[in-house]
mmCIF file of the N, C-alpha and C atoms, coordinates in Angstrom:
data_MODEL
# 
_entry.id   MODEL 
# 
loop_
_atom_site.group_PDB 
_atom_site.id 
_atom_site.type_symbol 
_atom_site.label_atom_id 
_atom_site.label_alt_id 
_atom_site.label_comp_id 
_atom_site.label_asym_id 
_atom_site.label_entity_id 
_atom_site.label_seq_id 
_atom_site.pdbx_PDB_ins_code 
_atom_site.Cartn_x 
_atom_site.Cartn_y 
_atom_site.Cartn_z 
_atom_site.occupancy 
_atom_site.B_iso_or_equiv 
_atom_site.pdbx_formal_charge 
_atom_site.auth_seq_id 
_atom_site.auth_comp_id 
_atom_site.auth_asym_id 
_atom_site.auth_atom_id 
_atom_site.pdbx_PDB_model_num 
ATOM 1   N N  . MET A 1 1  ? 28.083 -27.751 25.709 1.00 0.00 ? 1  MET A N  1 
ATOM 2   C CA . MET A 1 1  ? 26.861 -28.025 26.448 1.00 0.00 ? 1  MET A CA 1 
ATOM 3   C C  . MET A 1 1  ? 27.183 -28.112 27.935 1.00 0.00 ? 1  MET A C  1 
ATOM 4   N N  . ASP A 1 2  ? 26.370 -27.485 28.741 1.00 0.00 ? 2  ASP A N  1 
ATOM 5   C CA . ASP A 1 2  ? 26.564 -27.468 30.184 1.00 0.00 ? 2  ASP A CA 1 
ATOM 6   C C  . ASP A 1 2  ? 26.348 -28.869 30.750 1.00 0.00 ? 2  ASP A C  1 
ATOM 7   N N  . SER A 1 3  ? 27.280 -29.325 31.570 1.00 0.00 ? 3  SER A N  1 
ATOM 8   C CA . SER A 1 3  ? 27.179 -30.683 32.123 1.00 0.00 ? 3  SER A CA 1 
ATOM 9   C C  . SER A 1 3  ? 26.053 -30.809 33.137 1.00 0.00 ? 3  SER A C  1 
ATOM 10  N N  . ALA A 1 4  ? 25.486 -29.685 33.604 1.00 0.00 ? 4  ALA A N  1 
ATOM 11  C CA . ALA A 1 4  ? 24.416 -29.730 34.594 1.00 0.00 ? 4  ALA A CA 1 
ATOM 12  C C  . ALA A 1 4  ? 23.029 -29.810 33.946 1.00 0.00 ? 4  ALA A C  1 
ATOM 13  N N  . VAL A 1 5  ? 22.966 -29.751 32.627 1.00 0.00 ? 5  VAL A N  1 
ATOM 14  C CA . VAL A 1 5  ? 21.676 -29.803 31.942 1.00 0.00 ? 5  VAL A CA 1 
ATOM 15  C C  . VAL A 1 5  ? 21.049 -31.182 32.132 1.00 0.00 ? 5  VAL A C  1 
ATOM 16  N N  . ALA A 1 6  ? 19.783 -31.198 32.533 1.00 0.00 ? 6  ALA A N  1 
ATOM 17  C CA . ALA A 1 6  ? 19.083 -32.464 32.777 1.00 0.00 ? 6  ALA A CA 1 
ATOM 18  C C  . ALA A 1 6  ? 18.477 -32.982 31.484 1.00 0.00 ? 6  ALA A C  1 
ATOM 19  N N  . THR A 1 7  ? 19.258 -33.717 30.729 1.00 0.00 ? 7  THR A N  1 
ATOM 20  C CA . THR A 1 7  ? 18.760 -34.319 29.502 1.00 0.00 ? 7  THR A CA 1 
ATOM 21  C C  . THR A 1 7  ? 17.912 -35.533 29.869 1.00 0.00 ? 7  THR A C  1 
ATOM 22  N N  . PRO A 1 8  ? 17.047 -35.996 28.968 1.00 0.00 ? 8  PRO A N  1 
ATOM 23  C CA . PRO A 1 8  ? 16.264 -37.197 29.273 1.00 0.00 ? 8  PRO A CA 1 
ATOM 24  C C  . PRO A 1 8  ? 17.128 -38.385 29.684 1.00 0.00 ? 8  PRO A C  1 
ATOM 25  N N  . THR A 1 9  ? 18.267 -38.562 29.014 1.00 0.00 ? 9  THR A N  1 
ATOM 26  C CA . THR A 1 9  ? 19.149 -39.687 29.353 1.00 0.00 ? 9  THR A CA 1 
ATOM 27  C C  . THR A 1 9  ? 19.710 -39.534 30.756 1.00 0.00 ? 9  THR A C  1 
ATOM 28  N N  . ARG A 1 10 ? 20.132 -38.333 31.113 1.00 0.00 ? 10 ARG A N  1 
ATOM 29  C CA . ARG A 1 10 ? 20.669 -38.103 32.456 1.00 0.00 ? 10 ARG A CA 1 
ATOM 30  C C  . ARG A 1 10 ? 19.586 -38.247 33.515 1.00 0.00 ? 10 ARG A C  1 
ATOM 31  N N  . LEU A 1 11 ? 18.385 -37.767 33.224 1.00 0.00 ? 11 LEU A N  1 
ATOM 32  C CA . LEU A 1 11 ? 17.290 -37.910 34.181 1.00 0.00 ? 11 LEU A CA 1 
ATOM 33  C C  . LEU A 1 11 ? 16.945 -39.378 34.369 1.00 0.00 ? 11 LEU A C  1 
ATOM 34  N N  . ARG A 1 12 ? 16.875 -40.126 33.284 1.00 0.00 ? 12 ARG A N  1 
ATOM 35  C CA . ARG A 1 12 ? 16.569 -41.556 33.370 1.00 0.00 ? 12 ARG A CA 1 
ATOM 36  C C  . ARG A 1 12 ? 17.657 -42.283 34.168 1.00 0.00 ? 12 ARG A C  1 
ATOM 37  N N  . THR A 1 13 ? 18.931 -41.937 33.931 1.00 0.00 ? 13 THR A N  1 
ATOM 38  C CA . THR A 1 13 ? 20.041 -42.543 34.666 1.00 0.00 ? 13 THR A CA 1 
ATOM 39  C C  . THR A 1 13 ? 19.943 -42.227 36.151 1.00 0.00 ? 13 THR A C  1 
ATOM 40  N N  . ALA A 1 14 ? 19.609 -40.981 36.483 1.00 0.00 ? 14 ALA A N  1 
ATOM 41  C CA . ALA A 1 14 ? 19.465 -40.578 37.888 1.00 0.00 ? 14 ALA A CA 1 
ATOM 42  C C  . ALA A 1 14 ? 18.304 -41.311 38.550 1.00 0.00 ? 14 ALA A C  1 
ATOM 43  N N  . LEU A 1 15 ? 17.207 -41.467 37.826 1.00 0.00 ? 15 LEU A N  1 
ATOM 44  C CA . LEU A 1 15 ? 16.060 -42.204 38.364 1.00 0.00 ? 15 LEU A CA 1 
ATOM 45  C C  . LEU A 1 15 ? 16.443 -43.653 38.647 1.00 0.00 ? 15 LEU A C  1 
ATOM 46  N N  . ASP A 1 16 ? 17.128 -44.273 37.696 1.00 0.00 ? 16 ASP A N  1 
ATOM 47  C CA . ASP A 1 16 ? 17.550 -45.664 37.869 1.00 0.00 ? 16 ASP A CA 1 
ATOM 48  C C  . ASP A 1 16 ? 18.515 -45.803 39.039 1.00 0.00 ? 16 ASP A C  1 
ATOM 49  N N  . ALA A 1 17 ? 19.470 -44.878 39.156 1.00 0.00 ? 17 ALA A N  1 
ATOM 50  C CA . ALA A 1 17 ? 20.458 -44.930 40.230 1.00 0.00 ? 17 ALA A CA 1 
ATOM 51  C C  . ALA A 1 17 ? 19.799 -44.757 41.596 1.00 0.00 ? 17 ALA A C  1 
ATOM 52  N N  . ALA A 1 18 ? 18.769 -43.915 41.662 1.00 0.00 ? 18 ALA A N  1 
ATOM 53  C CA . ALA A 1 18 ? 18.076 -43.666 42.920 1.00 0.00 ? 18 ALA A CA 1 
ATOM 54  C C  . ALA A 1 18 ? 17.028 -44.733 43.210 1.00 0.00 ? 18 ALA A C  1 
ATOM 55  N N  . GLY A 1 19 ? 16.771 -45.582 42.219 1.00 0.00 ? 19 GLY A N  1 
ATOM 56  C CA . GLY A 1 19 ? 15.757 -46.618 42.390 1.00 0.00 ? 19 GLY A CA 1 
ATOM 57  C C  . GLY A 1 19 ? 14.343 -46.072 42.375 1.00 0.00 ? 19 GLY A C  1 
ATOM 58  N N  . LEU A 1 20 ? 14.143 -44.955 41.680 1.00 0.00 ? 20 LEU A N  1 
ATOM 59  C CA . LEU A 1 20 ? 12.824 -44.336 41.606 1.00 0.00 ? 20 LEU A CA 1 
ATOM 60  C C  . LEU A 1 20 ? 12.160 -44.625 40.263 1.00 0.00 ? 20 LEU A C  1 
ATOM 61  N N  . SER A 1 21 ? 10.865 -44.738 40.285 1.00 0.00 ? 21 SER A N  1 
ATOM 62  C CA . SER A 1 21 ? 10.107 -44.822 39.042 1.00 0.00 ? 21 SER A CA 1 
ATOM 63  C C  . SER A 1 21 ? 9.676  -43.408 38.670 1.00 0.00 ? 21 SER A C  1 
ATOM 64  N N  . VAL A 1 22 ? 9.224  -43.220 37.447 1.00 0.00 ? 22 VAL A N  1 
ATOM 65  C CA . VAL A 1 22 ? 8.716  -41.908 37.038 1.00 0.00 ? 22 VAL A CA 1 
ATOM 66  C C  . VAL A 1 22 ? 7.535  -41.535 37.920 1.00 0.00 ? 22 VAL A C  1 
ATOM 67  N N  . ARG A 1 23 ? 6.700  -42.493 38.260 1.00 0.00 ? 23 ARG A N  1 
ATOM 68  C CA . ARG A 1 23 ? 5.541  -42.225 39.125 1.00 0.00 ? 23 ARG A CA 1 
ATOM 69  C C  . ARG A 1 23 ? 5.984  -41.734 40.501 1.00 0.00 ? 23 ARG A C  1 
ATOM 70  N N  . GLU A 1 24 ? 6.990  -42.362 41.074 1.00 0.00 ? 24 GLU A N  1 
ATOM 71  C CA . GLU A 1 24 ? 7.482  -41.946 42.395 1.00 0.00 ? 24 GLU A CA 1 
ATOM 72  C C  . GLU A 1 24 ? 8.085  -40.542 42.336 1.00 0.00 ? 24 GLU A C  1 
ATOM 73  N N  . LEU A 1 25 ? 8.822  -40.238 41.258 1.00 0.00 ? 25 LEU A N  1 
ATOM 74  C CA . LEU A 1 25 ? 9.379  -38.902 41.102 1.00 0.00 ? 25 LEU A CA 1 
ATOM 75  C C  . LEU A 1 25 ? 8.265  -37.871 40.961 1.00 0.00 ? 25 LEU A C  1 
ATOM 76  N N  . ALA A 1 26 ? 7.234  -38.204 40.195 1.00 0.00 ? 26 ALA A N  1 
ATOM 77  C CA . ALA A 1 26 ? 6.112  -37.284 40.023 1.00 0.00 ? 26 ALA A CA 1 
ATOM 78  C C  . ALA A 1 26 ? 5.437  -37.009 41.363 1.00 0.00 ? 26 ALA A C  1 
ATOM 79  N N  . LEU A 1 27 ? 5.227  -38.033 42.155 1.00 0.00 ? 27 LEU A N  1 
ATOM 80  C CA . LEU A 1 27 ? 4.608  -37.841 43.464 1.00 0.00 ? 27 LEU A CA 1 
ATOM 81  C C  . LEU A 1 27 ? 5.493  -37.017 44.395 1.00 0.00 ? 27 LEU A C  1 
ATOM 82  N N  . ALA A 1 28 ? 6.796  -37.247 44.345 1.00 0.00 ? 28 ALA A N  1 
ATOM 83  C CA . ALA A 1 28 ? 7.728  -36.540 45.223 1.00 0.00 ? 28 ALA A CA 1 
ATOM 84  C C  . ALA A 1 28 ? 7.898  -35.076 44.844 1.00 0.00 ? 28 ALA A C  1 
ATOM 85  N N  . THR A 1 29 ? 7.815  -34.756 43.562 1.00 0.00 ? 29 THR A N  1 
ATOM 86  C CA . THR A 1 29 ? 8.077  -33.394 43.107 1.00 0.00 ? 29 THR A CA 1 
ATOM 87  C C  . THR A 1 29 ? 6.816  -32.603 42.804 1.00 0.00 ? 29 THR A C  1 
ATOM 88  N N  . GLY A 1 30 ? 5.691  -33.279 42.688 1.00 0.00 ? 30 GLY A N  1 
ATOM 89  C CA . GLY A 1 30 ? 4.459  -32.582 42.334 1.00 0.00 ? 30 GLY A CA 1 
ATOM 90  C C  . GLY A 1 30 ? 4.292  -32.394 40.834 1.00 0.00 ? 30 GLY A C  1 
ATOM 91  N N  . LEU A 1 31 ? 5.236  -32.895 40.038 1.00 0.00 ? 31 LEU A N  1 
ATOM 92  C CA . LEU A 1 31 ? 5.111  -32.798 38.589 1.00 0.00 ? 31 LEU A CA 1 
ATOM 93  C C  . LEU A 1 31 ? 4.108  -33.830 38.094 1.00 0.00 ? 31 LEU A C  1 
ATOM 94  N N  . ARG A 1 32 ? 3.488  -33.525 36.995 1.00 0.00 ? 32 ARG A N  1 
ATOM 95  C CA . ARG A 1 32 ? 2.557  -34.487 36.411 1.00 0.00 ? 32 ARG A CA 1 
ATOM 96  C C  . ARG A 1 32 ? 3.336  -35.623 35.766 1.00 0.00 ? 32 ARG A C  1 
ATOM 97  N N  . GLU A 1 33 ? 2.923  -36.834 36.053 1.00 0.00 ? 33 GLU A N  1 
ATOM 98  C CA . GLU A 1 33 ? 3.595  -38.022 35.522 1.00 0.00 ? 33 GLU A CA 1 
ATOM 99  C C  . GLU A 1 33 ? 3.646  -37.987 33.998 1.00 0.00 ? 33 GLU A C  1 
ATOM 100 N N  . ARG A 1 34 ? 2.556  -37.576 33.382 1.00 0.00 ? 34 ARG A N  1 
ATOM 101 C CA . ARG A 1 34 ? 2.486  -37.532 31.915 1.00 0.00 ? 34 ARG A CA 1 
ATOM 102 C C  . ARG A 1 34 ? 3.535  -36.572 31.340 1.00 0.00 ? 34 ARG A C  1 
ATOM 103 N N  . SER A 1 35 ? 3.751  -35.430 32.022 1.00 0.00 ? 35 SER A N  1 
ATOM 104 C CA . SER A 1 35 ? 4.747  -34.467 31.561 1.00 0.00 ? 35 SER A CA 1 
ATOM 105 C C  . SER A 1 35 ? 6.146  -35.044 31.645 1.00 0.00 ? 35 SER A C  1 
ATOM 106 N N  . LEU A 1 36 ? 6.430  -35.794 32.711 1.00 0.00 ? 36 LEU A N  1 
ATOM 107 C CA . LEU A 1 36 ? 7.745  -36.429 32.834 1.00 0.00 ? 36 LEU A CA 1 
ATOM 108 C C  . LEU A 1 36 ? 7.973  -37.445 31.724 1.00 0.00 ? 36 LEU A C  1 
ATOM 109 N N  . TYR A 1 37 ? 6.953  -38.228 31.410 1.00 0.00 ? 37 TYR A N  1 
ATOM 110 C CA . TYR A 1 37 ? 7.089  -39.206 30.323 1.00 0.00 ? 37 TYR A CA 1 
ATOM 111 C C  . TYR A 1 37 ? 7.320  -38.507 28.988 1.00 0.00 ? 37 TYR A C  1 
ATOM 112 N N  . ARG A 1 38 ? 6.633  -37.394 28.763 1.00 0.00 ? 38 ARG A N  1 
ATOM 113 C CA . ARG A 1 38 ? 6.815  -36.648 27.512 1.00 0.00 ? 38 ARG A CA 1 
ATOM 114 C C  . ARG A 1 38 ? 8.250  -36.135 27.410 1.00 0.00 ? 38 ARG A C  1 
ATOM 115 N N  . TYR A 1 39 ? 8.788  -35.620 28.531 1.00 0.00 ? 39 TYR A N  1 
ATOM 116 C CA . TYR A 1 39 ? 10.166 -35.129 28.534 1.00 0.00 ? 39 TYR A CA 1 
ATOM 117 C C  . TYR A 1 39 ? 11.147 -36.273 28.292 1.00 0.00 ? 39 TYR A C  1 
ATOM 118 N N  . LEU A 1 40 ? 10.931 -37.391 28.973 1.00 0.00 ? 40 LEU A N  1 
ATOM 119 C CA . LEU A 1 40 ? 11.812 -38.543 28.801 1.00 0.00 ? 40 LEU A CA 1 
ATOM 120 C C  . LEU A 1 40 ? 11.749 -39.100 27.380 1.00 0.00 ? 40 LEU A C  1 
ATOM 121 N N  . ALA A 1 41 ? 10.627 -38.882 26.699 1.00 0.00 ? 41 ALA A N  1 
ATOM 122 C CA . ALA A 1 41 ? 10.476 -39.333 25.315 1.00 0.00 ? 41 ALA A CA 1 
ATOM 123 C C  . ALA A 1 41 ? 11.176 -38.391 24.336 1.00 0.00 ? 41 ALA A C  1 
ATOM 124 N N  . GLY A 1 42 ? 11.726 -37.284 24.843 1.00 0.00 ? 42 GLY A N  1 
ATOM 125 C CA . GLY A 1 42 ? 12.476 -36.373 23.985 1.00 0.00 ? 42 GLY A CA 1 
ATOM 126 C C  . GLY A 1 42 ? 11.784 -35.076 23.653 1.00 0.00 ? 42 GLY A C  1 
ATOM 127 N N  . GLU A 1 43 ? 10.550 -34.886 24.108 1.00 0.00 ? 43 GLU A N  1 
ATOM 128 C CA . GLU A 1 43 ? 9.865  -33.622 23.851 1.00 0.00 ? 43 GLU A CA 1 
ATOM 129 C C  . GLU A 1 43 ? 10.521 -32.521 24.670 1.00 0.00 ? 43 GLU A C  1 
ATOM 130 N N  . ARG A 1 44 ? 10.459 -31.305 24.178 1.00 0.00 ? 44 ARG A N  1 
ATOM 131 C CA . ARG A 1 44 ? 11.073 -30.176 24.851 1.00 0.00 ? 44 ARG A CA 1 
ATOM 132 C C  . ARG A 1 44 ? 10.027 -29.117 25.202 1.00 0.00 ? 44 ARG A C  1 
ATOM 133 N N  . LEU A 1 45 ? 10.274 -28.418 26.299 1.00 0.00 ? 45 LEU A N  1 
ATOM 134 C CA . LEU A 1 45 ? 9.390  -27.327 26.697 1.00 0.00 ? 45 LEU A CA 1 
ATOM 135 C C  . LEU A 1 45 ? 9.601  -26.135 25.771 1.00 0.00 ? 45 LEU A C  1 
ATOM 136 N N  . SER A 1 46 ? 8.531  -25.417 25.510 1.00 0.00 ? 46 SER A N  1 
ATOM 137 C CA . SER A 1 46 ? 8.607  -24.203 24.709 1.00 0.00 ? 46 SER A CA 1 
ATOM 138 C C  . SER A 1 46 ? 8.508  -23.013 25.653 1.00 0.00 ? 46 SER A C  1 
ATOM 139 N N  . LEU A 1 47 ? 9.654  -22.466 26.018 1.00 0.00 ? 47 LEU A N  1 
ATOM 140 C CA . LEU A 1 47 ? 9.652  -21.323 26.937 1.00 0.00 ? 47 LEU A CA 1 
ATOM 141 C C  . LEU A 1 47 ? 8.950  -20.117 26.332 1.00 0.00 ? 47 LEU A C  1 
ATOM 142 N N  . GLU A 1 48 ? 9.025  -19.970 25.022 1.00 0.00 ? 48 GLU A N  1 
ATOM 143 C CA . GLU A 1 48 ? 8.375  -18.852 24.347 1.00 0.00 ? 48 GLU A CA 1 
ATOM 144 C C  . GLU A 1 48 ? 6.863  -18.930 24.465 1.00 0.00 ? 48 GLU A C  1 
ATOM 145 N N  . ALA A 1 49 ? 6.310  -20.128 24.511 1.00 0.00 ? 49 ALA A N  1 
ATOM 146 C CA . ALA A 1 49 ? 4.862  -20.310 24.571 1.00 0.00 ? 49 ALA A CA 1 
ATOM 147 C C  . ALA A 1 49 ? 4.307  -20.306 25.997 1.00 0.00 ? 49 ALA A C  1 
ATOM 148 N N  . MET A 1 50 ? 5.188  -20.387 26.984 1.00 0.00 ? 50 MET A N  1 
ATOM 149 C CA . MET A 1 50 ? 4.733  -20.421 28.379 1.00 0.00 ? 50 MET A CA 1 
ATOM 150 C C  . MET A 1 50 ? 4.458  -18.996 28.866 1.00 0.00 ? 50 MET A C  1 
ATOM 151 N N  . ASP A 1 51 ? 3.431  -18.847 29.706 1.00 0.00 ? 51 ASP A N  1 
ATOM 152 C CA . ASP A 1 51 ? 3.009  -17.527 30.185 1.00 0.00 ? 51 ASP A CA 1 
ATOM 153 C C  . ASP A 1 51 ? 3.611  -17.244 31.562 1.00 0.00 ? 51 ASP A C  1 
ATOM 154 N N  . PHE A 1 52 ? 4.606  -16.378 31.597 1.00 0.00 ? 52 PHE A N  1 
ATOM 155 C CA . PHE A 1 52 ? 5.266  -15.989 32.841 1.00 0.00 ? 52 PHE A CA 1 
ATOM 156 C C  . PHE A 1 52 ? 4.761  -14.644 33.358 1.00 0.00 ? 52 PHE A C  1 
ATOM 157 N N  . SER A 1 53 ? 3.733  -14.090 32.737 1.00 0.00 ? 53 SER A N  1 
ATOM 158 C CA . SER A 1 53 ? 3.298  -12.724 33.042 1.00 0.00 ? 53 SER A CA 1 
ATOM 159 C C  . SER A 1 53 ? 2.733  -12.541 34.441 1.00 0.00 ? 53 SER A C  1 
ATOM 160 N N  . ASP A 1 54 ? 2.220  -13.600 35.064 1.00 0.00 ? 54 ASP A N  1 
ATOM 161 C CA . ASP A 1 54 ? 1.590  -13.445 36.371 1.00 0.00 ? 54 ASP A CA 1 
ATOM 162 C C  . ASP A 1 54 ? 2.396  -14.113 37.488 1.00 0.00 ? 54 ASP A C  1 
ATOM 163 N N  . VAL A 1 55 ? 3.679  -14.326 37.281 1.00 0.00 ? 55 VAL A N  1 
ATOM 164 C CA . VAL A 1 55 ? 4.516  -14.968 38.294 1.00 0.00 ? 55 VAL A CA 1 
ATOM 165 C C  . VAL A 1 55 ? 4.791  -13.971 39.415 1.00 0.00 ? 55 VAL A C  1 
ATOM 166 N N  . ARG A 1 56 ? 4.444  -14.375 40.645 1.00 0.00 ? 56 ARG A N  1 
ATOM 167 C CA . ARG A 1 56 ? 4.618  -13.503 41.814 1.00 0.00 ? 56 ARG A CA 1 
ATOM 168 C C  . ARG A 1 56 ? 5.577  -14.093 42.843 1.00 0.00 ? 56 ARG A C  1 
ATOM 169 N N  . GLY A 1 57 ? 5.958  -15.365 42.660 1.00 0.00 ? 57 GLY A N  1 
ATOM 170 C CA . GLY A 1 57 ? 6.845  -16.003 43.622 1.00 0.00 ? 57 GLY A CA 1 
ATOM 171 C C  . GLY A 1 57 ? 7.619  -17.144 42.997 1.00 0.00 ? 57 GLY A C  1 
ATOM 172 N N  . ALA A 1 58 ? 8.668  -17.557 43.686 1.00 0.00 ? 58 ALA A N  1 
ATOM 173 C CA . ALA A 1 58 ? 9.583  -18.571 43.160 1.00 0.00 ? 58 ALA A CA 1 
ATOM 174 C C  . ALA A 1 58 ? 8.940  -19.938 42.982 1.00 0.00 ? 58 ALA A C  1 
ATOM 175 N N  . HIS A 1 59 ? 7.937  -20.266 43.753 1.00 0.00 ? 59 HIS A N  1 
ATOM 176 C CA . HIS A 1 59 ? 7.347  -21.611 43.698 1.00 0.00 ? 59 HIS A CA 1 
ATOM 177 C C  . HIS A 1 59 ? 5.967  -21.623 43.063 1.00 0.00 ? 59 HIS A C  1 
ATOM 178 N N  . GLN A 1 60 ? 5.652  -20.592 42.317 1.00 0.00 ? 60 GLN A N  1 
ATOM 179 C CA . GLN A 1 60 ? 4.366  -20.512 41.646 1.00 0.00 ? 60 GLN A CA 1 
ATOM 180 C C  . GLN A 1 60 ? 4.335  -21.451 40.445 1.00 0.00 ? 60 GLN A C  1 
ATOM 181 N N  . GLU A 1 61 ? 3.235  -22.162 40.289 1.00 0.00 ? 61 GLU A N  1 
ATOM 182 C CA . GLU A 1 61 ? 3.126  -23.094 39.160 1.00 0.00 ? 61 GLU A CA 1 
ATOM 183 C C  . GLU A 1 61 ? 2.866  -22.355 37.867 1.00 0.00 ? 61 GLU A C  1 
ATOM 184 N N  . ILE A 1 62 ? 3.469  -22.875 36.817 1.00 0.00 ? 62 ILE A N  1 
ATOM 185 C CA . ILE A 1 62 ? 3.272  -22.356 35.457 1.00 0.00 ? 62 ILE A CA 1 
ATOM 186 C C  . ILE A 1 62 ? 2.891  -23.550 34.594 1.00 0.00 ? 62 ILE A C  1 
ATOM 187 N N  . GLU A 1 63 ? 1.867  -23.380 33.780 1.00 0.00 ? 63 GLU A N  1 
ATOM 188 C CA . GLU A 1 63 ? 1.456  -24.485 32.905 1.00 0.00 ? 63 GLU A CA 1 
ATOM 189 C C  . GLU A 1 63 ? 2.581  -24.801 31.914 1.00 0.00 ? 63 GLU A C  1 
ATOM 190 N N  . LEU A 1 64 ? 2.954  -26.072 31.835 1.00 0.00 ? 64 LEU A N  1 
ATOM 191 C CA . LEU A 1 64 ? 3.998  -26.497 30.922 1.00 0.00 ? 64 LEU A CA 1 
ATOM 192 C C  . LEU A 1 64 ? 3.444  -26.576 29.500 1.00 0.00 ? 64 LEU A C  1 
ATOM 193 N N  . VAL A 1 65 ? 4.197  -26.059 28.556 1.00 0.00 ? 65 VAL A N  1 
ATOM 194 C CA . VAL A 1 65 ? 3.821  -26.109 27.139 1.00 0.00 ? 65 VAL A CA 1 
ATOM 195 C C  . VAL A 1 65 ? 4.971  -26.762 26.390 1.00 0.00 ? 65 VAL A C  1 
ATOM 196 N N  . PHE A 1 66 ? 4.667  -27.854 25.710 1.00 0.00 ? 66 PHE A N  1 
ATOM 197 C CA . PHE A 1 66 ? 5.685  -28.574 24.940 1.00 0.00 ? 66 PHE A CA 1 
ATOM 198 C C  . PHE A 1 66 ? 5.664  -28.098 23.494 1.00 0.00 ? 66 PHE A C  1 
ATOM 199 N N  . GLU A 1 67 ? 6.834  -28.198 22.834 1.00 0.00 ? 67 GLU A N  1 
ATOM 200 C CA . GLU A 1 67 ? 6.937  -27.812 21.422 1.00 0.00 ? 67 GLU A CA 1 
ATOM 201 C C  . GLU A 1 67 ? 6.192  -28.780 20.556 1.00 0.00 ? 67 GLU A C  1 
# 
């Protein structure tokens, strides 16, 4: 397993070390707070179900789909 993979445990540890709450991270990154909580709870994104067909740029938003 790649040591750079952001597992829920590693993300939670990084948040705690930085003194950030999930809400503060959501505000800073533009991610939805609910999606972060779902990820931290162990849910995984389904890349197969996500629609990448209309991506035109690196910072374009894509709707997150969980398994």
